[in-house]
N, C-alpha and C positions, 0 to 999 in steps of 0.2 A: 738805152736798154729799157725793156718793159716787162712788168710782171702783172699777172692777174690774180685775183682771188675768187673763190666760189664756194657756196654752201650747197651740199647735196639736197638739203631740205627733205621734202617728201616726193621729190621728182621720181618718175620712172627713169630707168636707165636711158631709154630712147630720148626722153626730153633733156636729160642731163647731157647726153652726147651731142644733141642738137645745139645746145648752148656753147659747148666747147668748140664745135665746128664753126659756128657762127663767128667766133672770134679768133679762129685759127690756132687754137691751143694745141700743142703737140706733146706736152708733158704735164703730168699731174704730180704735185708734191703733197702727199697726204700728211697733214700735221695733227691728225687725231691721235691722242695718247693711246687709245684702244680702237683700232681700225675695224670695228664691227658694229652692226646695228641690228638689234632684234626686230625692230619694227620695219626696217627697210633692208632686207637681206641682200638686195642687189648691190648694196654698197659695203658689204663684207669684203675684206681685203682680197681674199682669193678670187671671188666672183668678179670683183671690179677690175683687178689686175688683168685677168684673162680676157674680159670683155673689151678693155681698152687696148690691149695688145692686138686683138682681132681688127681693131680700127687704126692700127699703127700709131697709137698714142702711148707714150712711155709713162709707166707708173713707178714712183719712188716713194718709199715710206720714210718720213722724217719725224714721226711722232716721238721717237726717243730723244731727238734733239730739240724739237720745237713744239712739243705738246704742252698742253696747259695743266696736265696732271703728272709731273715728273716723279721719277722714283726716288730722287734725292730728297731725303727728309729735311735737309737744310733750306729747302725752298718753301717750307711751310711755317706758318706761325699759328699755333693752337689749332692745327688741323686745316687751316685755310691757306691755299696757295697764294704766294705773294709775287706779283709779276716782276717787281724790281729785283727780287732775289733770284728769280729764274733768269732774268736778262743778264745777270752778272756771272753766270756759269760759263765754264769752258764749252760744255756741250751745246749751249744755246748759240754761242759765237760760231762754233763749227757748223751748226745748222744754217745760220745765215749765209756763211761763205759757200756752202754747198748750193744753196738757192741761187746766189749770184753767179756761181760758176755754171750752173745749169741754164740760167737765163741767157748766157752767151751763146748757147747751142740750140736752145729750144724756145718756144713761146710757152712759158711755164704758168700754170695756175696753181696757187696755193689752195688746197681743199680742206674744208672742215665740214661740220654738220649744219650750223645755223644758217637760216635763210638771210638774215640781215647782218652784215658785217659789223655793225656798230655794237652788237651784243656778243661778239665772237672774238676770241684771242687772236685770230688770224689778223685782224685789223688793230685791235687795241694793244696787243703785245708785239707781234711779229713785225707788222708794217710800221709801227711806231719806231722800231729800231732799224728799219731799212731806210728811213728818211734821210740819214746822213750819207747815203750812197747816191751816185748819179743814176737814178732809176725812176721811171714813171710807173705808178701803181694804179691799176684800175680794178674796181670791184664789179664782178658780173652779178647782177641782181637777178631775182627770181624770174622776172619777165624778160630777161635777156638784155636789158639796157645796161649801160656802164655808169658807175659813179666813180669820179676821180677821188683819190685819197685826200686831196685838198678839200673837196666838198664834204667828205665824211668828217674831216676835222672841224669844218664849220658847224656841221650837225652836232658834234660833241660839245662845242662851245655854247651853242644855243640850248642844248639839252640841259647843261649844267649852269646856265645863267651867267656864263663868263664872256659875254660880249662886252665891247667897250662902253664906257659910261658908268655912272654910279649904279651900284647894285642895290636896287630898291626892294622894299618889302613885297611889292607886287611880284617882282622877279623871283623872290624867295618862295612865295606861295606857288608860283608856277613851277619852280624847281621841285618843290615838295610833291606836287601832283605827278610830275613826270617821273621822279625817282620811285614813287610808290607803285606806279604802273610797272616799272622794271622789276621792282621787288616782288610784286605779285606774280609776274611771269616767271621769275627765277624760282619762286617757291613752288609753283605748279610744276615746273620742270624737275626740280629736285625731289618733290614728293613722288612723282611718277617714276623717278630713277631709283628709289629705295627698293631693294629686293624684298619680296614677301617673306615673312617669317611666321613660324607657328605661334610665337609670342607677340601678339599685336601690341601689347602695352609698351614693349621695348622700342618698337618702331615709332609709335606715337611720341614717346619720351625723347627719342633722338631727333625726330622732326621738330618738336617744340623747341628743343635746344638750338637746332639749326636756325629756326625762325627768330629766336631771341638774339643769336649771334649776328645775323644779317641786319636786324633792326638796330642793334648797337652800332654797327658800321654806318648804317643810314644816318643815325643821329649824329655821329661824329662828322659826317660829311656836311650836314646842315649847319653844324657849329662853325665850320670854316666860313660859310657865307654869312652867318649871323654876326660873327666877329667883324667882317668887313663892313657891314652896315653900322654896327654899334660904334666902330672906330672912325666912321665917316670916310673910309678909304675909297678912292676912286679906282676902278679897274684900269684906268688910263695910266696909273702908276706902274702897272706891270706891262712888260713888253709882250708881244704876240707869242713868242716861244714860251714864256713863263705861263701864260694863260692856257696854252695848249697842253703843256706838261701837267698843269693842275687838272685839266679835263681828263687826260689819260689816267692820272692817278685815281681820281674819283670813280671813273668808269671801270677801271681795272678791279678796284675793290668791290664794286657792285656785282660784277659778273664772274669773279674768280671762283674756281672749284673749291668746294668744302668737302673734306674727307669724312663722310658720314660714319665710317667705322670708328674713327677716333672720337667723333661726337657721341656715338653710341656708348663707347667704353667710358667716356667722361660722364655721360648721363647716368649710366649704371652705378658708377662710383658714387655720384652725388645721391642717387636713389637709395643705395645700400647704406649710405652714411646717415640717413635720417633716423 
């Protein structure tokens, strides 16, 4: 059994359709929590579903089951979505089984927005928990080429300095550079995603709080690696699955959704308490 993933990115519908047809995709599982795009309206749920139906491609919305921004508040910690909490829910499990059931009848592509699957929950959350099933996962990249999920996991390990051998200070420096690039990209994305408000100070305050929150997580991730160096631990002491799980955890914390409304409320409370 085979499953694909794809990010609609900034494609035109025609280009997106061409990618689906190139790989024989017959069904789309939309895993966006909110299936709309202000910048790319061709991927709004209604327009997309109708356009795909015209091409005999099935559209199914699974955002309530497999989205990265669940309504269940138990999936958040201080306003930040926690992938391990989402993965333990009944609705997430139901979503996985709907995917697997659909893959028996169709060539299914899991669709979200991000171009690169390594910074999207479709790979870091959903595909992580599909690995235990007998299924081959292929990621359709922007240029139409395929990346196996095994190769994506290799990228994750390399990105976070978790390859075999002693974790050196040079690797830590490289990790820091790579993580800061991800952090910068996420901040650009998050800042553009904040809705405009008449009170600009409130937005700036919330954004600064979000930046502080993400930097705190970034520092915590680096401490994991620093401890390995200081204790002289070799990564060879960990088996491959443990290293991959560690890479998923770090990456998930880096890309997870932060509820800016909660951050805004928190920031206002702190501001008013001064």
